[in-house]
KOLPABA-611209 format. One record per residue (C-alpha): residue number from 1; x, y, z; residue in one letter. Coordinates in steps of 0.001 Angstrom, whole numbers. Layout:
<rs>
<resi NUM	xx X	yy Y	zz Z	resn A>
...
</rs>
This chain:
<rs>
<resi 1	xx 25	yy 82	zz -22	resn M>
<resi 2	xx 1132	yy 3584	zz -633	resn T>
<resi 3	xx 1924	yy 5456	zz 2426	resn A>
<resi 4	xx -134	yy 8289	zz 3546	resn K>
<resi 5	xx 1203	yy 11924	zz 3472	resn T>
<resi 6	xx 525	yy 14221	zz 6139	resn A>
<resi 7	xx 1224	yy 17920	zz 6503	resn L>
<resi 8	xx 1615	yy 19393	zz 10020	resn I>
<resi 9	xx 1465	yy 22993	zz 10669	resn T>
<resi 10	xx 3312	yy 23912	zz 13988	resn G>
<resi 11	xx 5395	yy 20595	zz 13645	resn I>
<resi 12	xx 8042	yy 22168	zz 15943	resn T>
<resi 13	xx 5750	yy 22625	zz 18931	resn G>
<resi 14	xx 4903	yy 20270	zz 21840	resn Q>
<resi 15	xx 1837	yy 18691	zz 19845	resn D>
<resi 16	xx 3512	yy 18744	zz 16592	resn G>
<resi 17	xx 6362	yy 16885	zz 17553	resn S>
<resi 18	xx 4434	yy 14185	zz 19451	resn Y>
<resi 19	xx 2286	yy 14087	zz 16491	resn L>
<resi 20	xx 4877	yy 13658	zz 14028	resn A>
<resi 21	xx 6417	yy 10655	zz 15981	resn E>
<resi 22	xx 2956	yy 8976	zz 15924	resn L>
<resi 23	xx 2480	yy 9426	zz 12288	resn L>
<resi 24	xx 5975	yy 8298	zz 11425	resn L>
<resi 25	xx 5469	yy 5168	zz 13427	resn D>
<resi 26	xx 2257	yy 4562	zz 11489	resn K>
<resi 27	xx 4439	yy 4770	zz 8217	resn G>
<resi 28	xx 3192	yy 8044	zz 7033	resn Y>
<resi 29	xx 5361	yy 10322	zz 5010	resn L>
<resi 30	xx 5471	yy 13582	zz 7058	resn V>
<resi 31	xx 5711	yy 17270	zz 5926	resn H>
<resi 32	xx 6146	yy 19964	zz 8347	resn G>
<resi 33	xx 5826	yy 23936	zz 8101	resn I>
<resi 34	xx 8154	yy 26015	zz 9986	resn V>
<resi 35	xx 8689	yy 29556	zz 10192	resn R>
<resi 36	xx 11904	yy 31165	zz 8841	resn R>
<resi 37	xx 13776	yy 32475	zz 11898	resn A>
<resi 38	xx 17670	yy 33485	zz 12591	resn S>
<resi 39	xx 17856	yy 30810	zz 15255	resn T>
<resi 40	xx 16982	yy 27107	zz 14992	resn F>
<resi 41	xx 13630	yy 25944	zz 17234	resn N>
<resi 42	xx 13679	yy 22382	zz 15885	resn T>
<resi 43	xx 15082	yy 20806	zz 19081	resn H>
<resi 44	xx 11881	yy 18856	zz 19734	resn R>
<resi 45	xx 11973	yy 16957	zz 16495	resn I>
<resi 46	xx 15924	yy 16370	zz 16092	resn E>
<resi 47	xx 15524	yy 12921	zz 17113	resn H>
<resi 48	xx 13283	yy 12185	zz 14150	resn L>
<resi 49	xx 15678	yy 13891	zz 11703	resn Y>
<resi 50	xx 16978	yy 11818	zz 8586	resn E>
<resi 51	xx 18977	yy 13303	zz 5747	resn D>
<resi 52	xx 16208	yy 14270	zz 3155	resn P>
<resi 53	xx 18626	yy 12897	zz 561	resn H>
<resi 54	xx 18285	yy 9304	zz 2035	resn H>
<resi 55	xx 16102	yy 7331	zz -12	resn P>
<resi 56	xx 14117	yy 6156	zz 3033	resn Q>
<resi 57	xx 13800	yy 9569	zz 4773	resn A>
<resi 58	xx 10220	yy 10281	zz 5539	resn R>
<resi 59	xx 10258	yy 13586	zz 7449	resn L>
<resi 60	xx 10471	yy 16734	zz 5386	resn F>
<resi 61	xx 10374	yy 20351	zz 6632	resn L>
<resi 62	xx 9505	yy 23530	zz 4416	resn H>
<resi 63	xx 9452	yy 27243	zz 5272	resn Y>
<resi 64	xx 6135	yy 28771	zz 5538	resn G>
<resi 65	xx 3913	yy 31186	zz 7465	resn D>
<resi 66	xx 180	yy 31387	zz 8381	resn L>
<resi 67	xx 245	yy 34950	zz 7136	resn T>
<resi 68	xx 1201	yy 34098	zz 3429	resn D>
<resi 69	xx -1658	yy 32209	zz 1901	resn G>
<resi 70	xx 182	yy 32211	zz -1520	resn T>
<resi 71	xx 3068	yy 30291	zz 62	resn R>
<resi 72	xx 420	yy 27992	zz 1749	resn L>
<resi 73	xx -1051	yy 27024	zz -1554	resn A>
<resi 74	xx 2090	yy 26420	zz -2933	resn G>
<resi 75	xx 3342	yy 24087	zz -418	resn L>
<resi 76	xx -352	yy 22195	zz -468	resn L>
<resi 77	xx 13	yy 21858	zz -4270	resn E>
<resi 78	xx 3637	yy 20467	zz -3831	resn K>
<resi 79	xx 3033	yy 18224	zz -1038	resn V>
<resi 80	xx -423	yy 17158	zz -1896	resn R>
<resi 81	xx -1158	yy 15730	zz 1568	resn P>
<resi 82	xx -3955	yy 13242	zz 2416	resn D>
<resi 83	xx -4194	yy 14715	zz 5901	resn E>
<resi 84	xx -3692	yy 18287	zz 7187	resn V>
<resi 85	xx -3010	yy 18859	zz 10795	resn Y>
<resi 86	xx -3351	yy 22516	zz 11595	resn H>
<resi 87	xx -1585	yy 23266	zz 14976	resn L>
<resi 88	xx 449	yy 26433	zz 14449	resn A>
<resi 89	xx -867	yy 29539	zz 16365	resn A>
<resi 90	xx 144	yy 32340	zz 18514	resn Q>
<resi 91	xx -866	yy 29999	zz 21527	resn S>
<resi 92	xx 51	yy 31825	zz 24679	resn H>
<resi 93	xx -3155	yy 33166	zz 26211	resn V>
<resi 94	xx -1498	yy 35997	zz 28456	resn R>
<resi 95	xx 628	yy 37246	zz 25249	resn V>
<resi 96	xx -2612	yy 37397	zz 23318	resn S>
<resi 97	xx -3651	yy 40503	zz 25350	resn F>
<resi 98	xx -447	yy 42127	zz 24501	resn D>
<resi 99	xx -567	yy 41114	zz 20784	resn E>
<resi 100	xx -4383	yy 40917	zz 19939	resn P>
<resi 101	xx -4036	yy 41942	zz 16382	resn E>
<resi 102	xx -1183	yy 39617	zz 15541	resn F>
<resi 103	xx -3031	yy 36678	zz 17553	resn T>
<resi 104	xx -6194	yy 37458	zz 15352	resn G>
<resi 105	xx -4046	yy 37285	zz 12210	resn N>
<resi 106	xx -2082	yy 34218	zz 12990	resn C>
<resi 107	xx -4326	yy 32242	zz 15069	resn T>
<resi 108	xx -7787	yy 33223	zz 13518	resn G>
<resi 109	xx -7030	yy 34395	zz 9886	resn L>
<resi 110	xx -4406	yy 31675	zz 9392	resn G>
<resi 111	xx -6626	yy 28874	zz 9703	resn S>
<resi 112	xx -8860	yy 30425	zz 6819	resn T>
<resi 113	xx -5911	yy 30979	zz 4796	resn R>
<resi 114	xx -5160	yy 27189	zz 5042	resn L>
<resi 115	xx -8719	yy 25978	zz 4453	resn L>
<resi 116	xx -9043	yy 28365	zz 1462	resn E>
<resi 117	xx -5623	yy 27203	zz 43	resn A>
<resi 118	xx -6872	yy 23366	zz 453	resn I>
<resi 119	xx -9986	yy 24304	zz -1600	resn R>
<resi 120	xx -8437	yy 26585	zz -4132	resn S>
<resi 121	xx -5829	yy 23940	zz -4867	resn V>
<resi 122	xx -8677	yy 21284	zz -5229	resn G>
<resi 123	xx -7297	yy 18915	zz -2623	resn L>
<resi 124	xx -9641	yy 16186	zz -1060	resn T>
<resi 125	xx -7484	yy 15886	zz 2073	resn C>
<resi 126	xx -8825	yy 15735	zz 5549	resn R>
<resi 127	xx -8291	yy 18767	zz 7696	resn F>
<resi 128	xx -7801	yy 18885	zz 11401	resn Y>
<resi 129	xx -8231	yy 22300	zz 13472	resn Q>
<resi 130	xx -6608	yy 22701	zz 16808	resn A>
<resi 131	xx -9360	yy 24256	zz 18611	resn S>
<resi 132	xx -9097	yy 25105	zz 22328	resn S>
<resi 133	xx -11009	yy 24835	zz 25754	resn S>
<resi 134	xx -10189	yy 28715	zz 25953	resn E>
<resi 135	xx -13115	yy 29038	zz 23490	resn M>
<resi 136	xx -15583	yy 28083	zz 26282	resn F>
<resi 137	xx -13875	yy 30828	zz 28602	resn G>
<resi 138	xx -16728	yy 31852	zz 31273	resn A>
<resi 139	xx -19178	yy 29121	zz 30366	resn A>
<resi 140	xx -19859	yy 27009	zz 33156	resn P>
<resi 141	xx -18435	yy 23600	zz 33472	resn P>
<resi 142	xx -18376	yy 20866	zz 32645	resn P>
<resi 143	xx -17897	yy 22014	zz 28969	resn Q>
<resi 144	xx -18686	yy 19641	zz 25958	resn C>
<resi 145	xx -19431	yy 19798	zz 22087	resn E>
<resi 146	xx -22582	yy 21734	zz 22631	resn T>
<resi 147	xx -21666	yy 24312	zz 25381	resn T>
<resi 148	xx -21903	yy 27827	zz 23986	resn P>
<resi 149	xx -18625	yy 29605	zz 23444	resn F>
<resi 150	xx -17660	yy 32499	zz 25743	resn H>
<resi 151	xx -14111	yy 33495	zz 25150	resn P>
<resi 152	xx -12292	yy 35691	zz 27761	resn R>
<resi 153	xx -9199	yy 36248	zz 25842	resn S>
<resi 154	xx -7930	yy 37470	zz 22230	resn P>
<resi 155	xx -6539	yy 34031	zz 21918	resn Y>
<resi 156	xx -10008	yy 32439	zz 22862	resn G>
<resi 157	xx -11770	yy 34594	zz 20452	resn A>
<resi 158	xx -9321	yy 34049	zz 17584	resn A>
<resi 159	xx -9769	yy 30290	zz 18126	resn K>
<resi 160	xx -13688	yy 30514	zz 18105	resn V>
<resi 161	xx -13255	yy 32421	zz 14719	resn Y>
<resi 162	xx -11167	yy 29436	zz 13440	resn A>
<resi 163	xx -13753	yy 26820	zz 14890	resn Y>
<resi 164	xx -16416	yy 28601	zz 12909	resn W>
<resi 165	xx -14500	yy 28801	zz 9551	resn M>
<resi 166	xx -13622	yy 25181	zz 9857	resn T>
<resi 167	xx -17457	yy 24259	zz 10290	resn R>
<resi 168	xx -18334	yy 26472	zz 7445	resn N>
<resi 169	xx -15864	yy 25018	zz 4972	resn Y>
<resi 170	xx -17314	yy 21447	zz 6051	resn R>
<resi 171	xx -20966	yy 22660	zz 5489	resn E>
<resi 172	xx -20201	yy 24732	zz 2354	resn A>
<resi 173	xx -17840	yy 22965	zz 373	resn Y>
<resi 174	xx -18246	yy 19298	zz 1843	resn G>
<resi 175	xx -14718	yy 19455	zz 3225	resn M>
<resi 176	xx -13802	yy 16557	zz 5561	resn Y>
<resi 177	xx -12797	yy 19346	zz 8442	resn A>
<resi 178	xx -12913	yy 18673	zz 11936	resn V>
<resi 179	xx -12263	yy 20641	zz 15350	resn N>
<resi 180	xx -10590	yy 19059	zz 18074	resn G>
<resi 181	xx -11495	yy 20973	zz 21175	resn I>
<resi 182	xx -8472	yy 19868	zz 23370	resn L>
<resi 183	xx -8344	yy 21075	zz 26825	resn F>
<resi 184	xx -4928	yy 21966	zz 28431	resn N>
<resi 185	xx -2380	yy 19224	zz 27596	resn H>
<resi 186	xx 1234	yy 19441	zz 28862	resn E>
<resi 187	xx 4312	yy 17435	zz 28746	resn S>
<resi 188	xx 8017	yy 17911	zz 29413	resn P>
<resi 189	xx 8136	yy 19430	zz 25722	resn R>
<resi 190	xx 5807	yy 22247	zz 26781	resn R>
<resi 191	xx 7248	yy 25638	zz 26437	resn G>
<resi 192	xx 9119	yy 27226	zz 29218	resn P>
<resi 193	xx 6799	yy 30163	zz 29713	resn T>
<resi 194	xx 3785	yy 28004	zz 30082	resn F>
<resi 195	xx 2670	yy 28028	zz 33770	resn V>
<resi 196	xx 2967	yy 23824	zz 34082	resn T>
<resi 197	xx 6339	yy 23868	zz 32570	resn R>
<resi 198	xx 7525	yy 26859	zz 34431	resn K>
<resi 199	xx 6515	yy 25463	zz 37764	resn V>
<resi 200	xx 8021	yy 21957	zz 37095	resn A>
<resi 201	xx 11307	yy 23505	zz 36110	resn A>
<resi 202	xx 11284	yy 25695	zz 39300	resn A>
<resi 203	xx 10572	yy 22822	zz 41495	resn A>
<resi 204	xx 13522	yy 21074	zz 40265	resn A>
<resi 205	xx 15831	yy 23814	zz 40013	resn R>
<resi 206	xx 15036	yy 24929	zz 43598	resn I>
<resi 207	xx 15543	yy 21306	zz 44537	resn K>
<resi 208	xx 19013	yy 21414	zz 42904	resn A>
<resi 209	xx 19939	yy 24701	zz 44712	resn G>
<resi 210	xx 19887	yy 26729	zz 41492	resn L>
<resi 211	xx 17151	yy 29245	zz 42367	resn Q>
<resi 212	xx 15105	yy 30004	zz 45389	resn D>
<resi 213	xx 11614	yy 31451	zz 44272	resn V>
<resi 214	xx 9220	yy 31461	zz 41415	resn I>
<resi 215	xx 6734	yy 34423	zz 40608	resn Y>
<resi 216	xx 3323	yy 33382	zz 39577	resn L>
<resi 217	xx -64	yy 35136	zz 39015	resn G>
<resi 218	xx -3559	yy 33563	zz 39771	resn N>
<resi 219	xx -3381	yy 30308	zz 41613	resn L>
<resi 220	xx -7042	yy 29793	zz 41923	resn D>
<resi 221	xx -7728	yy 29226	zz 38309	resn A>
<resi 222	xx -8931	yy 25510	zz 37759	resn R>
<resi 223	xx -7951	yy 23541	zz 34509	resn R>
<resi 224	xx -8504	yy 20162	zz 33008	resn D>
<resi 225	xx -4731	yy 18925	zz 32558	resn W>
<resi 226	xx -4133	yy 16010	zz 30328	resn G>
<resi 227	xx -838	yy 14683	zz 28707	resn Y>
<resi 228	xx 58	yy 15879	zz 25193	resn A>
<resi 229	xx 1338	yy 12420	zz 24201	resn L>
<resi 230	xx -1884	yy 10908	zz 24542	resn E>
<resi 231	xx -3849	yy 13706	zz 22969	resn Y>
<resi 232	xx -2247	yy 13548	zz 19648	resn V>
<resi 233	xx -3691	yy 9951	zz 19349	resn E>
<resi 234	xx -7209	yy 11649	zz 19438	resn A>
<resi 235	xx -6249	yy 14010	zz 16714	resn M>
<resi 236	xx -5220	yy 11029	zz 14434	resn W>
<resi 237	xx -8193	yy 9242	zz 15269	resn L>
<resi 238	xx -10590	yy 12295	zz 14436	resn M>
<resi 239	xx -9567	yy 11962	zz 10719	resn L>
<resi 240	xx -10033	yy 8230	zz 10510	resn Q>
<resi 241	xx -13751	yy 8334	zz 10890	resn Q>
<resi 242	xx -16091	yy 7876	zz 7894	resn D>
<resi 243	xx -17787	yy 11155	zz 8702	resn E>
<resi 244	xx -16329	yy 14398	zz 10044	resn P>
<resi 245	xx -17161	yy 15841	zz 13404	resn N>
<resi 246	xx -15930	yy 17791	zz 16306	resn D>
<resi 247	xx -14777	yy 16485	zz 19506	resn Y>
<resi 248	xx -13951	yy 17744	zz 23042	resn V>
<resi 249	xx -10800	yy 15898	zz 24381	resn V>
<resi 250	xx -10238	yy 16093	zz 28073	resn A>
<resi 251	xx -9662	yy 14038	zz 31215	resn T>
<resi 252	xx -13030	yy 15196	zz 32997	resn G>
<resi 253	xx -11096	yy 16332	zz 36241	resn T>
<resi 254	xx -10062	yy 19789	zz 37314	resn S>
<resi 255	xx -7184	yy 21055	zz 39406	resn H>
<resi 256	xx -6264	yy 24593	zz 40335	resn S>
<resi 257	xx -2909	yy 25991	zz 39446	resn V>
<resi 258	xx -2391	yy 25895	zz 43225	resn R>
<resi 259	xx -2874	yy 22265	zz 43241	resn D>
<resi 260	xx -446	yy 21648	zz 40268	resn F>
<resi 261	xx 2353	yy 23727	zz 42196	resn V>
<resi 262	xx 1750	yy 21508	zz 45307	resn E>
<resi 263	xx 2210	yy 18298	zz 43171	resn Y>
<resi 264	xx 5466	yy 19364	zz 41678	resn C>
<resi 265	xx 6923	yy 20862	zz 44987	resn F>
<resi 266	xx 5764	yy 17667	zz 46971	resn A>
<resi 267	xx 7401	yy 15478	zz 44411	resn H>
<resi 268	xx 10692	yy 16925	zz 45317	resn V>
<resi 269	xx 9933	yy 17165	zz 49024	resn G>
<resi 270	xx 9581	yy 21039	zz 49244	resn L>
<resi 271	xx 6879	yy 23224	zz 50776	resn D>
<resi 272	xx 5765	yy 25467	zz 48034	resn W>
<resi 273	xx 4906	yy 28173	zz 50362	resn H>
<resi 274	xx 8432	yy 28800	zz 51004	resn D>
<resi 275	xx 9323	yy 29449	zz 47398	resn H>
<resi 276	xx 6238	yy 31021	zz 45566	resn V>
<resi 277	xx 5894	yy 34526	zz 45194	resn R>
<resi 278	xx 2939	yy 36501	zz 43522	resn F>
<resi 279	xx 3513	yy 38902	zz 40635	resn D>
<resi 280	xx 510	yy 40860	zz 39216	resn A>
<resi 281	xx 1922	yy 41052	zz 35817	resn R>
<resi 282	xx 1041	yy 37421	zz 35192	resn Y>
<resi 283	xx -2634	yy 38261	zz 35831	resn L>
<resi 284	xx -4891	yy 38469	zz 32870	resn R>
<resi 285	xx -7404	yy 41413	zz 32257	resn P>
<resi 286	xx -10113	yy 38749	zz 32227	resn S>
<resi 287	xx -9864	yy 35216	zz 33617	resn E>
<resi 288	xx -11127	yy 31926	zz 32792	resn V>
<resi 289	xx -11993	yy 30564	zz 35940	resn D>
<resi 290	xx -12907	yy 26901	zz 35502	resn H>
<resi 291	xx -12458	yy 24452	zz 32819	resn L>
<resi 292	xx -13491	yy 20864	zz 32835	resn V>
<resi 293	xx -14122	yy 18753	zz 29582	resn G>
<resi 294	xx -16791	yy 16209	zz 28972	resn D>
<resi 295	xx -15027	yy 14013	zz 26514	resn A>
<resi 296	xx -17782	yy 11188	zz 26315	resn S>
<resi 297	xx -18414	yy 11609	zz 22616	resn Q>
<resi 298	xx -14632	yy 11030	zz 21854	resn A>
<resi 299	xx -14773	yy 7904	zz 24081	resn E>
<resi 300	xx -17854	yy 6558	zz 22382	resn R>
<resi 301	xx -16889	yy 7218	zz 19011	resn V>
<resi 302	xx -13137	yy 7253	zz 18689	resn L>
<resi 303	xx -12636	yy 4818	zz 21516	resn G>
<resi 304	xx -10302	yy 7447	zz 23024	resn W>
<resi 305	xx -9915	yy 7720	zz 26853	resn R>
<resi 306	xx -7005	yy 9461	zz 28910	resn P>
<resi 307	xx -4818	yy 7597	zz 31194	resn M>
<resi 308	xx -2518	yy 10443	zz 32631	resn V>
<resi 309	xx -4161	yy 13149	zz 35028	resn R>
<resi 310	xx -2649	yy 16097	zz 36596	resn A>
<resi 311	xx -1024	yy 14616	zz 39638	resn P>
<resi 312	xx 731	yy 12181	zz 37345	resn E>
<resi 313	xx 1681	yy 14595	zz 34762	resn L>
<resi 314	xx 3177	yy 17035	zz 37370	resn A>
<resi 315	xx 5426	yy 14121	zz 38711	resn R>
<resi 316	xx 6295	yy 13246	zz 35124	resn L>
<resi 317	xx 7205	yy 16789	zz 34117	resn M>
<resi 318	xx 9390	yy 17225	zz 37269	resn V>
<resi 319	xx 11226	yy 14327	zz 36576	resn D>
<resi 320	xx 12037	yy 15202	zz 33219	resn A>
<resi 321	xx 13387	yy 18509	zz 34479	resn E>
<resi 322	xx 15476	yy 16734	zz 37090	resn L>
<resi 323	xx 16822	yy 14487	zz 34449	resn G>
<resi 324	xx 17679	yy 17341	zz 32088	resn A>
<resi 325	xx 19788	yy 19033	zz 35180	resn L>
<resi 326	xx 21557	yy 15842	zz 35682	resn M>
<resi 327	xx 22100	yy 15363	zz 31952	resn K>
<resi 328	xx 22648	yy 18554	zz 30134	resn P>
<resi 329	xx 22673	yy 17051	zz 26818	resn G>
<resi 330	xx 19021	yy 15927	zz 26964	resn D>
<resi 331	xx 17508	yy 18383	zz 24430	resn K>
<resi 332	xx 13877	yy 16916	zz 24601	resn L>
<resi 333	xx 13524	yy 17966	zz 28269	resn A>
<resi 334	xx 14527	yy 21204	zz 28050	resn R>
<resi 335	xx 14819	yy 24203	zz 25577	resn P>
<resi 336	xx 18163	yy 23515	zz 23871	resn A>
<resi 337	xx 19515	yy 25451	zz 20854	resn Q>
<resi 338	xx 20386	yy 23343	zz 17720	resn A>
<resi 339	xx 23621	yy 24193	zz 16006	resn T>
<resi 340	xx 23776	yy 25205	zz 12254	resn A>
<resi 341	xx 25986	yy 22376	zz 11556	resn S>
<resi 342	xx 23388	yy 19750	zz 13011	resn D>
<resi 343	xx 20082	yy 21371	zz 11419	resn L>
<resi 344	xx 21290	yy 23790	zz 8666	resn G>
<resi 345	xx 20152	yy 21426	zz 5869	resn H>
<resi 346	xx 16873	yy 20086	zz 7546	resn L>
<resi 347	xx 14631	yy 22530	zz 6085	resn V>
<resi 348	xx 13931	yy 22441	zz 2292	resn T>
<resi 349	xx 14413	yy 26241	zz 1181	resn A>
<resi 350	xx 12253	yy 25920	zz -2130	resn R>
</rs>
């Protein structure tokens, strides 16, 4: 059988790296889109790299940007994927308040550009839109596929727009286009400015004597935290169904930021009260107080169910940070910079 071809936007991010692993393990040819930058940010997928000149290479990267619809159409015409996984976005909620226009252009309109590029090229591929629990915002928990949206950030609002554009292209043009409404999902590959990774890293560094305190904002917000490695399987399952549909992916449990802090510090034998300080700069102008997802439809239709929940996830992430401190060469457990000699030929410039 001919191998399927997948295109992943945001392949260098947390979800993109895990998804690339999953698809390669399933025999796919995987193409990823990365933004051109003066520094390399491909440390999460270095272990997947093969010289593209090798006859058995199955991972290929291309420069592109969600603000350039012409480039997206050209890449789709060239790659002609069977499945498109759209994960790229300006994804930091707090930053979206500082960069609302860019967030809307990238996170919202970027999805439209990609959908329109697929339509204009005439592809019959299947499309996955990375929607977010932040779309629910102030809606009371638990939240499911029929819960009305009430976003409380520019990021959440941009994701709502992308969600409805995905639905519109499905209904207007008959595209196989789905929304995966993923609740918070974390891992050792999470970006260092996200609160879970920031807390896990601080607990490990304080235990090792490398820092004394960590500054945080709202500790009362409650989230439904799952493991990103498990959530990418749900993405893949959504594109394997006979009919397209939208799905919530969540654990069905909620924990406060304070709970997560306690889990991390307790794992290294520390009292978090001795090391956590408040900083108002980390507060959001409007907060989402409580998110907890009902993923019963995903379990019933996709056969997907989570295994890792917040307490186990916190321990897993702290252990990765401790391992990185003991083995500085571990590039997957911390944000390491790749060298030009390692990765200068990884991205095709065409």
